[in-house]
N, C-alpha and C positions, 0 to 999 in steps of 0.2 A: 439689861432688862431682858424680861422673859415674858412673850406672848405667844398664847396657845390658842388655837382653831380647834374645835372639833363638829362633826355632824352632828345637827340638832336632832334627837326623838320625838318627832311633832306627831300630833294627831293626826294632821293633816296628809302628812306625807307619807310615804310607803315606809317598811320597816328596815332602818340603816343598822347596822353595828358601828359603834362610835369609834369615830377613828382621829385620834390627838397629836397634830403636825406640833411639829418645833418652833415654828415661824409663822409670819403672818401671810396671810395667803395673798400671793402676787397670782394675776390672772389677768387673761388679754380677750378682748373679744372684738370678733374676729369681723370683719365687713358684711353687712346683713345679707344674705342672697334673696333675690325679690324675682318675682314673675314681672313678665311686660308690661303687665296693665298698672303697675305701682310705678307714680311720679317718684324724680329723684328727690325733690323736696320731701316728701312723704316718709322717705327712707332714711334722709339725713334725718329727720324730725324725729323718730324711732329709735336711729342708733344715739344722736343726743341725750335724748331722755332714760336710755339704757345706762350709758358709761357715767351721766350724772347720778342716778340713781344708785348705782352700786359703789362709788366714791362717797355719796351721802351717809349710804349704811355705816361706814367707819369700819368694815369689817375686812374690805379689800384692800391690797394696793393694785391700780389699773393700769395697765401699761398705757400710755399716749397710742392714739391712734400714727400717728406720726410714726412711730416705731414699727408697727405691723405693718403699713404699708411700703416702708424703706424695705423691710423682709421681704414682703411678696415681689417687690420688682427686682430686688436684687438673686433671688430664686425662682423667677419669671414665671410664677404662680400667677395665674390670671383672680381678680379680687372675686368674680363671681364661684369661680372654682375652689377659691383656697379653703372653704368649710373640709373639703375631700382630703386637704391636706395638714388638716389641724393639730395631730401631734407633733409630723415635724414642726410646723411651725412655731408650738409650743415651746419646745427643746432648743430652735433656735433661738427665740428671747428668754430661754431660762425663766418660765413661769410655773407655777403648780399648777392652774387649772387655765382651760381655754374655752369661750364659750362661742358656741355656733347659732345661727337663729336666721329664721326663713319667714319672709314677709309676704303676704300672700291678700286676695280677697276668696271669700267664701260667700257665694250669691251676694254678692257686692258689696260686702261688707268687710271692712279690714280685719286680715287674724294676724297670728302669729306664733310659731311653736319653738323653743328653746332647746339647748341641750349644754350640759356641761362636762365637760371631759378632762380626767386625773390624768397628765401628761407622765406620772409617774408609771401609771397600771395599765392605764391604756383603757380602762374603764368608765364608761356614762354612766356620773355619777345622779346625775338628774335629766329628765327626759320627761318636759312636762307634754299636754295634748294642746290641742291646739286651743286658742285664746281668742273670740271675737270681739272688738270693739269699735263704737263710730269714730273714736279717734287716736290717730297713730302714736302719740305721745302715751297715750294714756294704756295702749297695750303692752309697750314699753314699761311702764310703771308696775304692773300687774308683774311681769315677767320678774323684772327687779325684786317684789317682794317676795314670789318665789324661790328665788336664788338665796337672796337674804336669810328668809328664814330656815334654810337649811343649814346654815354655817353661823358658829355661835362663837363670840369672841370672849375669851378668856386670856384670864391674866393668873400673877402669882403675887402671893404676900412677900415682900422682900424682906421684911423687919417687924417685929411686933415689940413695941417701946411704951411702958407705962399703961397698959390696957388700951394702944392706939395702934391700930394694924395698918402699917404701909404696903400700899400696891401699887403695881407698876401698869394702871390703867388711870386714864383720865378724861379731860373734854375732849379731847381729841378721839375719845372712844366711846362718847357719847353720856359720860358720869356728872352729874351735877351733885351737889348737897341734899343731902336727903336717899339718892340714889339706891338702894336693894339690891346685893351682892349675895349671892349665893356661896358660899364655901364648900369645897368638896377637895378630897384628897385621892390620887390616882393609885389605883393598887396592879401590879403586873403580877401574869401566870407566865412562870419560865417553864420549857423544858428540861430536859436531861443536858443538853449541851448550853443553856441559858438562852435559847432561843425565846422571845416573845409569843406566847400560847393567846395571851387574853389578857386586855385593857379596857379596867371601867373604872367611874367614879362612884365611892363614895360619898353620899352628901353628910355635910357636919353641921351644917346651921346658915344663918344667914346673918351678914354685917349692912351696916346704914351709914353711908360716906358722910362724913365729919364736913370735912375741906377737899379741895383738888384745885391741880394745875392742868396744863396741858397735857403730861403725860403720867403724873403721880396721882394718888390722892391717898387721903389719910382717912380711917373708918371705927367704928365700933362696933363691939358685936349686940347683934340683936336678940337671937337664939342661939340654941347649942340642941342638937337633935339628942343627943347620946352625953350625958353627965360625966362618964368616965372617958370622953375624949376632950382633946382641946384642938383649938384651931392654931395652927403656928404658922413658922417660916417655912415656905416653900409648899404649901396648901395652895389649891386653884381657885379664882373665883370669875364668877360673871356675874351682870345684870341680869342674863337670861336664866331660866331655871337649870341647874348643875346635878344633875343629869335632868334631863329632861322627863319628867311622870307622866303616863298617857293619860287623858281625859276620862272623867268618870262622869258618867249621867247615873242620872238617882229616879227612879218614878215614885220616892217617897221624899218627904222633906229632909234635909240634911241639917237646916239652919233650925230647930224646934225650939230651941235653948236659947234663943236669942230675941232679944226684945227690944222694943224704941226706947231710946234714951233722950237724951236732950235735942229738942227741935232744931233744926241746923237752915233751913229753908220753909217757908211757907208762901207760895207764890198762887194767890188766885186770878194773876193774869191783868188784876185793877190796878190794886195799891201800888206797889212797887215794880215798876217796869224793868226788871234786868234785862230782857234778850232783845235782840234785833234782829228780825229775817233776813237769811240771805238765798236770792235768786228766786223769792217769791212774788207770784202776780198780785199780790193784794199787801194792802198794809200790815204791818205785825202783829196788832189788836184791834180787835173788835166786836163789840158785845162781850167784853170782860172774857175774853179766850184768846189764846196765840193761833195765827192763823199762817200754815204754810200750804203753799199753793203753790202745786210744782207744773202746773198742766200748760205751759207757755214758755218754762225755763228749755235752756238749750244742755243746761247742765245736768246730773245726773241727779242730783238734790235741791228742794230746798231744804232748809234748815236753819235752828239757832241753836246757840252754845252759851252754855250759864258761865259768868265770867268768875275772876277771882272776888269773893274768896273760895268759890265751889269747886275751884282746878286742883283740889288734891286732897278729894274725895276718898277716903280710907275703908273703914266698915260703917253701913250704911245699910237704911233701910229707905226705898224711893218709892214713892206710892205717886199717882197721877189717872188722867183720865183722858181718853182718845177718842174722836169724834170721826168718822170717815164722812166727807160731804161730796153729793157730786160732783163728778169731774170728767161727765161725756164718756168715760171709760167702762169697761166691765170689773174692770181689777181696780185694787186702791191699796195701794203700800207703803205703809211707815213703821218705820224703826227708832228705837229707843237706846241710845249709846252711852254706856257707861264705863268709867275708868278710862275715861277717852283722852286721848294726849295726841299734841301737837294740829299741824295746821290740816285747814279740809284735805286736799287731793292728797297729806301723806297719813292721814290720821289712824292711830293704834288706840284700840280697845276693845270692850265687846260689845255686842250689837243683839240687841231683842229685836226679830223681823216680825211682823202680822201683815194680814192681810182683810180684806172686807169679804172674806169666802170661808175664813175658818183655818188657813195657813199660817204655820208661824215656824221659826228657824232661830237657832243661834249661831251667831260666828264669831271668829275671831279675828279684828282686823290688823293687817300690817301693814304698813305704809302707805294706806289707804286701798287695798288690797282685803276681799273679804274669805276667810277661809271656816268652812262648816265645823262647829262643837259640835251642835246638835243637830242632823241632816233635817230638810224640810219634810217637814209632817204636818198633820192637820188633827184638831181637836173641836169636840163638840161644845167645849166651856165657851169657847169663842164666839161672839155674835157675830152673825152674818147677815150682808144687806148693802144695798148701796148706802145708804147713812147709818151703817152698824154703828154700834157707842160701843166702849168696853173701857172696865178697869185694869190698870196694871199694879202690879206690885215685886221689887225684886231685892232683895234681901242678900247683901253681901258682905261675909266676915271671913277674913283672911284667905284662902283659896277657895272658899266654899262659897256657893249660889244657889239659891231659890227662887225659882218665878211663879208667880199667880197672874192669872187673870179671872178679872170678875169674881174675887175673892175664893177662887177654887185653885190648889193646885196645880201646876200645867206642868214643871220638871223643876229636877237640881241637877249643878254640875260642880266639878271641882277642879281648877285648873290654876296654875301660878303663875301666868304671866305678868299680868297688871297688877300692881297691889293699891295705885293710887289713880285719881283722872278727876275729870269732871262730867257733865251731862248732855250729851247733845238730843236734840229732838228734829227725827230727821222726815220727809215725805219724798218717796222715790220717783223719778222724772213721770208724768202726766200722772199725777196724783196728786191727792188734794185733801186736809183732815185737820182739824185742831185741835190743840192741846188744853189740859184746864187744871186747876187742882193740884200743882206739881208740890208736894212734903218731901222733905226729907230730913229723918231723925239720925242722930247717931246708933248704931246697933253696937249693944251690952250684952252680957253674961244675964241670964235670970239669977 
């Protein structure tokens, strides 16, 4: 069985040259260094979250902390100073990468920074800026997302039998029936002496998983990028775009050729009460509207999630209304998530963020952490004010998306990461907004 991992060329990260390794990445997390004002329990919470999050990603083989502590004691390395010996410790542990972290406070707010070091090259492959969060475990969760998005799990087609592809990835790698797999072929450029000068992946098309066990899957072909090339044994596959294409932002519509098809959801917040508000200070429904009041919550959001059968929306047109309510604060912020998956704390998907002062942003969310697709900006088409009302429309077809506010085009973008999921309606901590007249149509070609 062959599993391959590569650096993910992702829009939110710095530009990397792809590196393709021949085995699962083994990784050790050094004891987190802290300042004297950090309690032992807070350090433990952050270390537990980081360890569990990297394991949960399915992309890493993570060394148990007892093994690390044993090496540190045997080599007489102090726990607080061990990060200075990271490469030496990594070699003794025989791992591919080692993670070092610093935990401290900035203006009395918890903060963390993390580095990932490649043991073979001694190079720092990832060095994050300081990230602040009110909860220690959430700090580590955000860092987990940043590490996880940098590396990509890649499997191999081990056989092709009667138009079925046998893949050496399974549920242990996050696959399930219906999972989309990107298929690609690695090409190698060699020098005069046979040395490798350059490696790259050429996209072939996509497969869809039909059945799966813990370590293997069966899949069928969905698309083929070039009719003269076939996907075959030995080609690489990944549930993440392979290779990753850079995000494309458009100031003109990308989906003007898409029309409304079958009506999938018609929610006037009165007849069919699909939703239950989480962390909201008010009843879910009142006066024919969905109420999300996060003015008193200790959590980041008040939110509501559309349940099955709306959890596998692929190509769709989503429309709705949002009205900001008085919340006692100058700023009021809300989000509409689409093609969203996983539980609240570890959610994946795309996010449209707007506020009541004309601001907006589009994010991709990975493991509950947001990374910008379209950086924060402002637009005159957004209505402003304490109780501002806006309508929104999101058109999604394949990897293309168009966003409209108040019937005017805001922006379009192209991104391949998520191909299906549900809709979340969210209000950020301290905010209060109501939603109404949510409708979803199947998106079809004109």
